[in-house]
N, C-alpha and C positions, 0 to 999 in steps of 0.2 A: 504494500500500500504506500509506504514512504517513497519507494522508487517511482511509482506512478505520479505522486504529488510533485516530486522534484522534476521529473520529465515535463510535466505540464507547465510548471513555472518557467523552465528554460525556454519552452516554445513561446510562451506568452511574452517573455522578455527579449525575444529575438529582434533583429534589425527591423525598423519600420521604414516603409517607403515614404518619400517626401510627399507632403500634402500638396494639393492643388494650390492652396494659398501660398505656400512657400515657393512654389515654382513661379507663380505670378509675381511675387515680391522679388525673386531673383532676376526675372526678365525685366522688371521695372528698373531695378538697380543697374543692370547692364545697359539699358537704353539711356539712362541718365548720363552716361559717359559719351554718348553719341548725339543725343538730341538736346539742343539748347533748352534751358529751364523755363523760358517764358511760356505763357498760357497757349498762344497760337502754335508754337513749336511743339509743345507737349501733345496737343490735339492732333497736329499734323503727323507727328512721329507715330502715334497710335494707329492712324489711318494707313500710313506707309507700311508699317510692319504687319498689319493684319490683312493687307491686300496681296493677292497673287496676280502680278501683272502679266497679262497674256497678250500676245500679238505686238509687243513693243518692238520698234525698229530703231535701235541705236545707231545703225550704219546703213546708209543707202547710197547708191551710186553704181559703179561697175560691180562692186561687191555689195551684196545685201545681206544683213543679218537680222533675223526675226527671232525674238525670244518667244518660245511657246509658253514659258513660265519663268518669271523672275521674282524672287522672294528676298526681301530685306529682313535681316535678323536683328534682335536687340543688342547682340554683342558687337555690332558694327561690321558684320560680314554679310555677303549676299551670294546667291547661287542662282544660276540660270541654265536652262537647256533650250536649244533652238535649232535653227537651220540657217546655214550660211549658203548663199547662192552666188555662184560665179558663172557667168554666161547662162546656160540653161541647166546647169548641174546644181542639185541641192544636196548638202551633206549635213547630217545631224552633228551637233557639237555641244559642248558644255563649257561654261565659264564660272569663275567664282573670284571673290576678292573682298575688298573692304569698301565701306561707304561712309560719307559724312554729309551733313546738311548745314545750310546757312539758316539763321533765324527765319522762321516762317513769316510771310507777309499777311497771311490769313490762316484760319484753322485748317484750311484745305489746300494751301498753296505755299510751296517752298522750293528752293533750288537745292538739288541733291547731286552729289558727285560720287561716282563709283569707279574704283580703280581695279583693273584686272591683276590678280595674283597668279591664277592658273587658267589656262585656256587650251583647248584643242581645236578651236575654230580656225579654219584656213584664213590667212591674212591678218590675224590678230596676235598680239603678243603681250606678255606680262608687262605691266607698267602703263599700258594704255588707259586713258581715263575718258569717261563719258560724263558730261555735266548738262543737266536739264532742269528746267523749271517744271515741276509736276503740279497739276491741279487734280486732286483726287475727289471725285464727286461722291455724294452720299450712296449712290448705287454701287460704288466700287469701280465704275468706269473712270477713265482718266484722260487728261489732255496733257500733251508734252510739247515743250518748246526747247529746242537744243540751245545751249548757251556757249 
């Protein structure tokens, strides 16, 4: 009986998984290092990091790059997958790197810059930067102006 009691206490005292609240607090803390602390920037940062940008075209011309998915993370990193088109050939590729933002001009508008750390997209290389003013609408749709 004593062995059963000790075994049940050991199971009850085992490692606990992080709570959802602590995960949100950690993400908020990480975002605080990337997102300016003013009210508009905080609201914009929340929109930016909760959105999955689809169909974004950071490169157009002879070489076209279309991100099927671009996601900004609270730790100041981003990751995207997409298709680079040269002539009539399309090749799937992936990129990732770091991002920063300037103070937001409204709760849904700010200039964001993202720098490539890793890429396997033809014609792209580490160190390249995209800078754009993003207007993120309530629906999650967005408008982008290259800067």
